[in-house]
N, C-alpha and C positions, 0 to 999 in steps of 0.2 A: 916107446911108438915109433917110428918114425915119419921125420917131419919132410916137409914140406920145403925144397931146396931155396936158400937165401934168397936168388933170385927168383922169385914166384913169377911166376907166367902169368901174364896180364889179365887171361879169360881165367884164372881162378880169382883173380883177384877181384874183378869184372864178377864172379858169381858170390863171392864174400861181399861183397857191397850190395848186392841185390841182395843177398840174404839178410844183412841187417838191416836197409832202409825196411825191409818187408816187415821185420821185428817193430821196428820205432812206426812205422803210417803205412798201415795197407794202403791209406790214398793220402799223396802225398800231397797232393795240389786237387783244388775244387774243379768241377768241371767248368772248364770255358772256350772263348775263343779267341784264337791266335791273333797275335797284330800281324798286318799284311807284308809288314817291312819292306826290303830293299829288292828283294826277289821282284816285289809285283812291277817294280819299274823298271825291269829288264826286256827290253823291247826291242833292241836290236836285232834286225834279221828274221826275227818272230812272223810266222803267218797268220797266226791268231792273237787279238791282244791276251792280257793276263785276264780279262773279266773272264772270255768265249773260254780259253780254257779250262779255267777252274767250274764254270758253268757244265761244260761238256764231260770234264773228267768226273765230276758230281753224279751226273745222270748215270754215266754208265758204271761209276761203284756200286751206287745204287741198285742197278739191276744186277748187277754179277751177285747183289746179296740172295740167293735162289735157294738158301736153306738158312735156319736157324742155329744151324751145328755150330758149334763154338770154336770145333776144330776147322769149320771151312771159311773162316775169316777171310778175305779175299780185297786188295787193294789194286788201285788202276791209276796212271799216269799218260797223258798223252805228249809222244816223241816226236818233231816235225820233221819231214825227209825233205830240206830243201832243194837236193840235186831233181826230186821226180815230183816236188810238191803236194806232197801226201803227209795221210798221219798217220802212227802207229799208233794203236791203244796195247799198251803194254799190260798185262795181268798176273800177278804172282797171289801164291795161295801158302798161309803160313803153312811152315814143314819143320817135320826132326830129320827128316832125311831125303835125302836129293827127289826119290819119288813119291813122298806123300801127296795126297791129294790131287795126283795126275790126273786120274780117271773124272773128278769134279772140274778141273781146268781143262779138260776135251770138251765138256760138256757147257760151259761160258762160252771156250771159244767156239762152237757152233751155234748156237744161240745167240752170240752178239753178233757173230755174222749175219744171220736170218736177219736181224735188225736193221742194221747199219747195210745191207744190201739193199734194200728200194730206193735208200737218199741218193743213189745216183741218178733218179729218175727227177728229183727236186728241182734240176735246173728247167723242167719242159713244163712245171706250175704255171698254172694262167695269172697273169698281173690281176684278173678278180676274183681270187680263188674261186677257181671253176673244178671240172669233175678232176682233174688231175691231182691237183692239190690235195683234196676230197681223198681221193684215192690211195696217195702215196700215207698219207696218217692214217689211216686206217690198215692197210698192210702193216705197218709197223708197230700200231697198238696191237694187231693180231698178231705179231710174232713178240711180241712182248710178252703176251698173256700164255701163249703158249712156251714160252724160255721160262717164265716166272708162274706159274699153274700151281705148284706147289706150296709156294712164299706166298705167292697171294691169297690163297686157302685157309694159310695157317694164321695170317695176319686177321681175317676176318672170322678168325677162331672156327674155321668150319671142315679143316683137316687138323691132322696131329703137329704138336708140336715137339721136337727132336728130344726131351726130357719127359715129355707126356705127364706133365703136371695140367691139373683139371684148371681149367679158365670160364668165367661166365660168358654164354654165349654173345656174340655180336648182336644178334635181335634182341635178347635180354638185356643187354646193358642199354640198347636204342629205346626199347619199349618204355624202359623206366626212367629216361630221358622225356619221353615222350608225357609219360602218365603225370612228372615233375611239373612240365610246362604247361600241363590243361590245369592242373591244380592251380596253379599259381599266378594264368593269364586269361583261362579259360577258351573258348574256340571263335572268339570273334577278337581278340588282340586287344580286349579290354585289358586294362593294370590291375593288378590284385592286388586285394588289402597290403601282401607282403612283399608283392611285386616291386620292382628296382625300375627306378629312369632307364638304367641302360638298355635292362628287357622290353620296357615299354617301347623304347625307340623302335625296335625294329620288327618284320612282319612275324609274328609268332605262326597265326594260322598256316602260312604258305611250310613254316618250316617244320610244323607237325605234319601236314599233307606229305612234304615230300621224304620226311621220315618214315609215314606209314608205304609210301610206293616202294623204300627201298628194303623195308619187311617183307613189300609181298614178292621182291626180286630175288630176297635170300630162301622164301619158299618153292619160288619158280626152279629156282637153282638145286635146290635137295628134289625136286621129283622130277629133274631131267639134267644130270649133270653133265652138262656137252660145252663145249668153249665158249659159244653163242649166249646161251643163260648166263654164264660168268663174265663175259665182256658185257653185257646188260647190265650186270650187278655193279659193275665196276664206274660206268656211265653213271648209275644212278649215285653211287657214293662221291661222285665226282660233282655230280649236280648239287647235293647234299651240301659238302664242303664250300661251293660257291654261292652258299647262301648267305647274302650281305647279315653279317652277325653273329653269325652261326656258331663260331666257337666264344664267341662273349656271352651269349645268350646260354651255351652248357656251362660256361665256369662260373656265370652267374647261380645255377641253382644252389638251393639250400642245403648245406650239409645233410640236415636230417630227413631230405627226399630223394637224396641220392650222393652216395660218400665220394669225396674229394678225387682217390684213386679210380672209381666207374668214369667219372667226369673224365678225369685225366686218358683213360684206357679209350675212352668212345673218341676224344679231340684226335689224340695217336694215331689210332686205325681209322680212321674216317682223311684224317692229313695221309696217311703213307700210302694206303690204298691209292685214292685220289690221285696221288703222285702218278702215278702207273703210265693213266691215261692223259697226262701232263707233259711227262719226259715225251710220247711221242707227238704230239706239238709239237714241242720242242726242238725238237733231233730234223722235224720236218724244215720248219722254220730258219733254225740254224745253217741247213743243207741249202737252202734257197739262198741267203744271206751272203754266206760264205763257201764259194765253189772249193774249197780245198777238203771241206769235211765231207762231201762226196766220195773223197778219196781215202777212204780210211779200211785201213787193215789191221788184224787182232794178232798180235804175237804174247806166246805164253812164254812167259819170263824164268828161266832154270839157269839157276847157279852152277859152278863147277861143283862136283862131289868133294873137292879139297874143302869147299865154303862149308860143307859139312863136318866136318872133320872135329873128332873131342879131344879136349885137351886132358892130359890124366894128370891128377894131381899129384900120385905117387901111392904105395900101400900105407896103409893105416892112415891115410889122411882123415886128420880131426883139428880143424881151425876152432881158434878158442873166441868167443866173439869179445871179451873184454878186450885181449890185443887187438884184435880189428881196432875197435874204438879209439883204442890209444894211439895207436900206430896215424888211425885218420885225423886225430886232433892236434898232432905235431907234437913238439918238444914240451910243450908243457901237459898236453898229455889230462888223462883223469886218474884221480887219487881212486883208492879203492873204497873211501865214503859215497865219492862223485859216483863210480859206477852202482854200490849200492843204492843208491838213488834214483837212478835211470833203471834197474830194474823195480824197485818198488813201484816208480810210476807204469810201467806196465804192467804194474801188478802179477809179475813172476818173480822165479829166484833163481841167481846166476847159475846155477844148476841147469834148471829147465830151459833156462834162456839158449845155456850154451846147448843142451843136445837138441832145439829147435834149430839154432844158427846150423849146427854141423850138419843134421839132417837135410835140412835146407840147401845150404853151398853146395851138398853133394849131387842131390837132385838136379840142381840145375845144369851143373858139369855132366850129369849123363844123361837127362832127357829136355832138355829145354831146347824152345822150338826158336828159328828165324822166324820172325815176323813177316807179313808179305812186305808192309811198307820197307822194311830194312832193306828185303831182298831187290827192290825197284831199287832204291835209294844205289847202293851199290851197281847195282846191273845199268844205270846210266851214269854213276861218275865211271866205271869202264867204258864202256861206251865211246863218253867225250875225250879219253885220254885217246883211244883208238879211232876213231872218226873223224877226228878232226872237226872242221867246219861243216862239214854234210851234213851233220845231224844236231839239232838244237838241242841244249840239254833241260829236260821238261824244269817247269816252273811248280807246275803243283801236283802233289801227292792226295789222293782220296781213298779212303777205304770204307767198306762196305757198313762201318760201325764207327764212332768216334774212337780215336787215335788214342794208347793206351800213354801209361806216364812216358813209359821206358821210350818207347817209340819217338812219341812227342819231344822229348830230350835229344835226343840221338840224333835227329831231323833238325832242329833248333841251332845245335850246337853243329854240324858240319855249314848249316847257313845257305843252303843252296838249292834246296825246293821249300814250299810252304804247305800246309796242311792248315786247313780251318779250324779245326775242335778238335780237343781232350775231352775225353771223361774225370783224367787224374787218376784212375785206379793203378796200382804196380801188379803185374801180374809176375810173379818169380821162375814161371818156365820160360825165361826170352835169354837170348845169347844174341851174340853177332857173327858174324859171319868169320868163318877162321881165315879169309884171302885176306882181311883188311886189315893195312900197315898196323905194326905195333906201335906207332907212332897215335894212330887213331884209337886205338886201344890204349894205349894210356891216356890220353886226352878224355876221353869219354871217361876212365875210371875217376880223373879229377875232378869232373863236372859231379859224379857220382858222390864223390865227397867230400865237394862242397854242400851236396843236397843235404850227406847225413850230417854234418856239420850245423847245419840247418835247424834239420830236426831235433836236433840231441837240445839247442838253444834253447825250440821249443816247447820239448819236454820239461825243461827247468823251469821255463817262465812259466807253465801252466802249473809245476809243483807250486810255486812261490806264490799264485792268485788262490792256489785251493788253504797254501796254510794260512795264510792272510784273512781268506772269510772264515776259516775255520777259530782263527783267534775273536774277530768281530763276534761270532756267534757265542762265543763262551763271555764274551765281556759283561 
């Protein structure tokens, strides 16, 4: 069997670290928010405040999610051009090869340009909120609906989702909530026998009436599927979301009347769909208050083809999971018995763990993608070196989904950009651009090794707790 050279390429080590981490924990970290850190205090020479940049990047990243296809995850950051006092919206999509997703990116570019174009008129808006202000907001909103129509219909469960999974229709979920509210609180806002104080404190009849209006708008869309009807439906959902106490009311419905998952889905649908209207208002107000926002262009980020070059581990490459664990844990290593304990904790055998580890490491080297956030980070770092002080390094990276564990870990390691939220799941089909320096690869491997050691320690702790609990039961 051919062996990997003694000087194992860092990309191969990274693939093995990812495969090992995935074997230990598919979710190494629980979903959470990142602290702002020193990046938020970087203000010198910037045209936008950190908060403005974060909000703007978040809004545009949300709009960029025009599909629920997991292969079309996008990311956005805002680059300031001090020379022209303008903004560049940098946009990327997950890629396995240099040209993956280019058609989607072109569609996104056209859509975002149609949304941002009307903002040049924001400076003409009247101080009293006259017709110009209303016109600009409506034009932006219509452009958003046109750009995101398929995604909006998918969120409202009026269109097919990518995986074609059956889901309870939005109208049905809303009707279920209305029926539950009527049972417990009546139609006159009186507190039912089983009602809660929190529910009794809000205008239940008005929420019910607004929900029924939204259900009527759903029927109207089905009968005549034109943009105007969809815009009216989004307006109705927005009014429902803005009803005082709406989310609290839905979350307080008893489980026997509406399952927790259905309540969660309803609140999520309403909040997400209402956000399309909210972003139209946000973009207009920001463009009116901050002149540089009226000068935004969209730039599609494409790394050099060399960034996607695959690292070949050699013919007959067959890494050993036990060896990787021992190497990662340092001179002390792991004894044969300790390794067996690890496999027992993972409810597998040494042979099965080794086979799965080898398959996954090979797959990472062959098929992994460079996530959109990593492409943007690599591009911005390169731009910062080549353009000097004419362009400001973006401070915020936002994706149309929460950041994965590996992206979040790498971004935090670099320390020069901020991403708001991460879901903590480890996607094994992940890689770094081949154009990054060897020192960056080595440093990231050290970070992953630290996480592996932490995960192994967690496994040991859990095993000891389990053993103690078993002994207590036997006593």
